[in-house]
Residue, then its C-alpha position, 0 to 999 in steps of 0.5 A: m595977200p594974207l592967207h586968212p581973210g578978215s576975222g569975221e570970216k567963218e571959214a579959212r580960205r585961200r586964193l589960188p590963181v587959175p591961169g587965164e581966169p579970174s582968181l577964185w576963193v575956195p574953202r580949204d577945210s569946210f564943205p564949199s557952198t557952191g561948185q566950180s566948173p570942171r576945169h577950175a576944180l581940176s586945176l585946183v586939185e592938180d595944184e595940190l598934187l604938185l607937192d607930192g613926190n615923184a613916184r618913179q623916184n620913190l624907193a620905198t614903195f613896193c607898189t607898181t608906179w609905171f603903167e602902159p596906156e592900155t592899163r590906164y584905159l582899162m582902169g577907166l573902163g572898169l570904174d562903173r563895174n561893181l565887182v561884187d555884183r556878179d549877176e549884173y557884171p558876170q564877165t567881170s566876175e568871170i575874169e576874176r575867176r580866171c585870174v584865181a585859176m591862173l594863180a592856182e596853177l602858178w602857185n602849184a595847187p594840187s587841183r585848179e578845180e579844188a582851189v578857191g580864192c578871191s581878189t581883195t583890196g590888197s594883201s592886208e585884207a587878204c592876210l586878215l581873211a587867211g588869218l580868220a580861216l586859220l582861226w575858225r578851222w582851229k576852233s573846229r579842231a580844238g572843240s571844248l578844250q580850246g584855250p587862248p589861240n596863238l599865231v607863230t610868225g617871223p618878222v611880219q608886216v603890221c597887218w598880222e599885228k592888226f589881225c591878232r589884236y582885232w581877233e584876240v589872238e596871241l602873236r608869237e613873233i620870232a625876233m630878228e637877230p643880226g645875221k639871222w633875218v628870217a624865222r628858222p624851223e627850230e624857232v618856229l617849233k619852240r613856239c607851237d602848241k595845241n592852241t597854235i592856229g597856224v604859222v605864217c611864213t613870209l616870202g619877201l620880208t618887208f624890212t629886208g627882202h629875204y625869203e623865209p624857208v617855207e619848205e624847211v618849216s613845212a617839213a619840220l611841222a610835218r614831223w612835229e605833227k607825227e610826234q605830237g598829233i597836232e595839226i598846224p597849217i602854214h599860211v604864206d604871206a607872199a605879198s611881194g614874192g608871190f609874183v617873183a618866185p614863180f618866174i625867177h626862182p621856179q625851183l624854190r618850193w615855197d608854195f602849195r607843193n608843200p602839203k602844210v601850206v593851206s593858203i597863200n596871199a599876194s599883192g597884184h599891185k606889187f610885182g603882179l604889175a596891176p594898179l593900186g588896190l589889188g590883192w589875192v588870197l587862195w586856199r589849196e582846196k575848199s575845205f580850208l575856207p570855213r563855210e562860216l566865212t562865206f555869206s549869201v547876198r540876194y539883194l543885188g538881183g541874184e544870189v551872190p556868195t561872197y567872202g571878204l572884209t569889203f563889199s562894193r569895189p570897182g572891177s578895174q584892178v582885176i581887169c587890169q590884172y587879167y590884161q597883164f597876165l595876157r599881155l606878158g605871160r610867163e616869159g614876159y614876167r620873167k624878162i621884166l623881173s630879171e631886169c629888176f634883179a640885174i638892176a638890184q645887183f648893180l646897185a648892191s655892187q655900187l653900195d658895196g664899194f662905199e666904205c661907210f655902208q654894210l649890205v643887209h640884203q643884196g637883192d639876189q636870194g629874195i625879192p629885188v630889194v637892196c637893204w643897207t646900213l652904216d658901218p659902225c666902225c666908220r664913226l660918221p658925224f651923220s646918220l642915215y636919216d641925214v642921208a635920206d633928208r639930203l637925198r630928198t633935195r634931189g627928189w629921192l624918197v629913201p625909206t630909213y627905219p630901225l629893224v624889229p626886235n632884237c635888231q631895233q638898234m640897227i638903222v637901215q635904208r632900203a631900195v625896192i627895184r620895181p619895173g619902171f626903175t631903170m638902169e639909168l635911174a640907178y646910175l643917177f641915184v648912185d651919183d646923187l648918193k655920192k654927192t650926198l655923202s661928200y656934202l655931209e662929210s664936208h658939212p657935218p650936222a651939229a647933231p645927227l637927225t633922228q627918225e622923228e625929225l626926218g618924219m616917221f616912215t611906215h611900211g606901206g604898200r598893202 
């Protein structure tokens, strides 16, 4: 039967059979004139989702892809609770406050009572809020002498490019160099001046998994402030590392223990193990969140102070985050993440045994991410894009992309080891990788695939 009926039809339709029921005609791109039974509609949507990849085999995403049944139940329980409506749902609001207090303790804020923060839809929103706070505080410091503001960063996720473009801030991004994957203090200072609103350090680079040296940058900025008399604060983008370092690298001084660090963000839906759609942003004390960014809303039935780029949101993700804090505690997070690191280092050791690969990050001194590239000395007739394309036939989604300037000629692959990616899956992946390389060596492509031919990969998971 043809996909598109006669030319007289105003809308393109398709025929989807429902087992045991009469076949249905449904619109594909236009709004349906009539509805379906819940069962029919569910069947149609489920059929569409069959073509998505298997989340457990997605080595690209940082986001949590495995949940206990209790988490799924709590997600449903919070769907009708509007998180912003604090007057109507005071206990959901209280749960959010408790999570902020727990994070303030986890990130070593000088005072849990003085620290202030909130949940967001993800780390992208959290970063935009933190950037706005830096910008408004700089405006109050600079006064009439202010010039075009700038922000100094290492290799950052695209949300910081968005912030700078949306609010007309110059982005002074330190280029990545081969073997120098993170921003160094001396490179940070070279780019600072009286119009620098702040410095962003990333705890867990999206591209490779490395931690940036927050403590060293903080010390360098403290010395620079004494010499120049100019205050430049630090925001730590801990989207991935904020729920890793406290449990695996507790001695690493990346957080509010550094006096120059005024704000931190993290993704609850990454290694915080909450469902998709949750980020956190905290300021070390109320003075670092300008009053101008807080709004008072009265039309929800009570006076609700709010700051954020979004408004109405379900309380589900925050409720589930609180559940994970109670369920796991520090020891539970440590055990789960230790297993992730053990699997990452196993995978790195296996990849290191392939003559054609060079490791960029071994999943040890950073977040549990393994990153590798092809050894240029091997002169292989295929590219990493060919490897990724072949692995897809076995269900593996392996991100393959060029690094940022000045390393854009280096093409890498990355595997994020999340809870739910077991050692057995790691063995299966290595076996499939061996078979893939063997196949490509015996059946070399006429020309290596390019990124455009494979399909553009973008860094997501915020």
